[in-house]
Structure formats: C-alpha cells, structure tokens
N, C-alpha and C positions, 0 to 999 in steps of 0.2 A: 136396800136401795141405795144408790150412790148419792153423795151430797157434795155439791160444789160450794166453796167459799171463795168469793171474789173480794179481794182486799184493795181498797183505794189507798195505795201506799202513802202518798204525800199528804193525803187528808189526815192520816194519823201522825206522820212525822212532823209536818208543819205545826199542827196544833200542839203537840208535845213540846216542840222547840219554843214556840211563842209563849207557852205557859211557864217556861223555865226562867227564873229570875236573874240568872247570870247575864253579864254583858255579852254582846255578840262576839264570837271568837271560837277558836278550836275547842276550848274547854266546854263551852256551852253546847257545841255540836256533839261532842263526845258524850256528855251527860244525857242530852236529849235522845240521841240514837240508842243509848243503853236502855232508856225507859221505853222507847219505841219498840225495841226488840222484845222487851217484856210484854208489851201490848200485843204483838204478833203471837207470842207464845200463849198468852191468855186466850186469844181468839181461837187458836188451834185446840186448846184444851176444852174451851166451852162448847164449841160447835162440832168437834170431832168430824171434820170433813174427810171425804175419801179423795177429793181433788181440791187443789188450792191454786188460785190465780192471784199472785201479788203483782199488781200493775202500778207502774210509776210513769209520770210524765217524763219524757225524754229531755224537754227543754228546747228553747229556740222557737222559730216560727212553725205554725201548723197550717192546715188547710183553712182554718178559720181566719187566720191573719191574711191569707190570700183573698178571702171574701171581703174582709173589712179591716182596713189598716189600723183602725183604732182599737181593735180587739185587745183587751187586757192592758191597755196603755196606762191605766191608773194603778195597776197592781204593782206593789213593791217587789223588786227582784229577790230571789232567794239569797240569803246571806252567803257570801262566798265560802266561809268556813264550813257551812252545812253542805253546800254543793260538793266541795272537795272531799268531804267525808262520806258521801253517799256510796261510792264504789265499794268501800270497805264494809259498809252496812249491807250492801247486796251480797257480799261474800258471806257474811254471817247468816243471812237468810238461806243462802245455798247450803250452808253448813247444817241447817236443821231440815234439809231436804226439800226446799222450795225452789221453784223455777221462776226467777224474776223476769217479768216482761216489761220492756221499755222501748218504744218504737218511735223513730223520728217522724215528724209531720202529723202525728195524731196524738190525742191526749189519752191518759189512762181511762177516762170515762168512755171513750170510744172503744178501747180494747175490752173493757168490762162489758159494755153493751153488746158487742159482737159475740163474745164468748158465752155470756149468760143466755142470750137468745138462741144460740146454736145448741147449747146444752138442753134448754127447755124444749126446743123443737125436736130434738132427738129423743125426748122422753126419758132422759137418763136419771132424773130424780129431782130433789130439791136444789134450789139455787139461792144462796144467801149473799147479799152484797153488804160488806162492812164499810159504811161511809155515812157522812152527814151531808154530802153534796146533794142539793135539791134536784139537779138534772137527773141523777140516777134513780130518783124516786119514781120516775115514769115507768121504770121496768116492773114496778109492782103490778101494773096493768097486764103484763104478760105472764104473771105468775111467780115472779121473783119475790123474795123477802128482803127487807132492808133492816140492818142492825146498827143502832147507834152505840158504838163501843164506849163512848164517853159517858153517856147517861145510862147505859145498860138496859136499853129498851128496844122493842120491835116497832117498826113503822109499817103500817098496813094501809089498806084502802081507807079505813075510818080515820086513821091518824092524818093522812094526806088531806082528807076533806075537812077535818077540824082545823088544820094548819092553814090551808090555802083556799078552802071553799069550793074546790072542784075535785072530781075523782082523778086518780093517777093518769088516766088516758088523756085528760085535758091539760095536764101540767105543762107540756111544751108550749101550747097555745097561750096559757096563762103567763108563762115566763116571757114569751115574745111580746105580749101586750105591756106588761109592767116593767120589762127590762131587767137587767141584773148589773148593779153597780160594781160588784166584785169583778166581773169580767168586762166591764165597760160596754155592755150591750144596751143600746139606747131605749128600745121599746117605743112606746107612744107617750108623748109629753103629758104629764099630769094624770097618768093612769097608774094607780097603785093596785095593790093586790085585791082590795075589796071591789073596786070598779071593774077590774079585769074579770074577776069571778062572776060578777053580776052580768056582764056582757056575755060571757060564755054560757051562763045558765039561761039567758034569754035567747041567744042565737045559735048556740051549739058549737060552732067552729069559727075560725078566722074568716073563711069565705062567707059564712052566714052573717058575721058581724059586718063585714065590708059591704055586703048586699044591703043590710039594714042602714048602714051609714049613709047610703045614697039618698035616703028619705029623711034622715035626722036633720033638723034645722038648727039644733043647738050648737054650742061650742065644741062639744065632744064629737059630733058628727063631722064638723068642719076639720077638726084636728085629725080624725081618722082618715078622712079623704086626703088631706094634705100630706100625711105621713105614711101613706099606704106602702110605698116602696121600702121605707125603713122598717115598717112592721114585718113585712115578709122577709126582709134580710135578717131581722132579729130572730124570726122563726127558724131560719136556716142555721143560725149560729147556736141556738139552744138545743137543736135536734142532735141526738147522738148519731154518730156514724156507725152503722152496724154491719158494714161489709169489709172490715179491716182484714188485711192478710196478716194474721197474727204469727203464723209460722210455728205453732206448737201443736202437739197431738194431745189427746186425753191422757195417754200414758205418761207424757212429759209432765203433766199437771198432777198426776196421781201422787198422793202423799201417804206415807206409811208412818204412823205415829210411833211405831216401835223403833 
C-alpha cells in the first residue's frame, strides 16, 4: 500500500534555526539548513514513504491577510540570511528526489491539508504529516497521522484529547475560541484552552455555543455575544483551506529511495 509523507518544511527549518546558538547571519543559516537536511533524510529513512510532499510557505500576504489585516502581525519576520539561503536548500531537496511545493497566497498548511485529504479520499493508503503545528492536528479526524519529529512521537486522537481536551474534529472550533497568539488570531477575550474545551463539550459546536450564549447571563455570555463576529472570523482564519490548486500529480510526488 502507498504511503504519503507530508512535511511541514518551515516547521522543521525554523525550529532547527532557532535552536542553533550562532548569531543571525549566513553561517547560522548554513549550519541550520545542513541540520534541517539531515532531519529530512531521517524522516525519509524512518517512514519509508512512497510519496513525499515537502511544503513550504511562499512568504508575503495570503488569503488570511485579506480576511484580517492583523494576521501574524506579532510574528517576527524570517531572518534575511535564512530566507536568502532557502532556494539553495530547495535545490538540495530536489537533489534527493523531492518535489518542493511553495505557492503564493496560501500557506504550507493549506497545501498539506489539500493534498492529504485528496490522498485519503482516493483511498491511496496511509498519510503522515510531519509537523508540530496545532492547526494540522485537525487532519487526524480524517484519518491522517501526525508525527512530531523533534520528540519522536505519534500524535493521535488520544494525544489531542489529552493536550486540548477535545477530539481532533473540534480542534478548529477550539482554536477559534481561544485564539492563537503565534498567528495573532484574537479568539474570544479571556477564553483559554480549558474554558474553550468546556464550552465545546457542553454545546458541541460554535453555533451551539452561540445559541447558548443568548441565555447566559454571566460575563462569559456577554463576551461571546459582543465578540461573535470576531469569533467567526477567527474560525475562518484557523480553518485549513483544502481546495488549493497545488499543480502536482501523484507521480510528481512519488519518491524512490534508491
């Protein structure tokens, strides 16, 4: 049976870069990308995929910025030396037989979501996502597996419930409620992960929560009613776009380990 390995490229590259003790600059970028290439090789060796999707953010504005101008405004830009070194890193990935995908106006998460769901819908086989990005954990609900390369552990339904208090299918609603400081997604004021999970266990969906908020007389009910528009905007922002025109075929993603 075929096996797809979708790699969240910058999730690996940025974490390796940030863990490197050297000062920002070309040398640090070179060292980090050398270690990142080793990480990619290790993933290929450990998972033995038949198909590989190395997806990278293109950079610049995306459809999420069009929805919400404040999206990712608090995130530090990628160090210039690292950005300038990425094309050479892509060449090295192509050198080991990988087809790098980086598309304007969408994020790597959207590319991964689109390809993984199509793969599973076609019944082609297993789909593994190599990432620590919480947004991608929602794909577990559709049958994907998530691998944390840095801890060397699988994340499954049980892991998501232990971590966030809800099953993978409810993760986008949870993230919409609690927000995501990393991406400057506001969510609802003073609603953290525990309160968000409790609301979803009680009401099931955002629509159910908002229907219940109409009769809640406490501060939470008032806040939900007042911030309804931002809540639903946050839900759009955390939702993966899964109809991306990726422009690749399964044959282009096929990987021959020999």
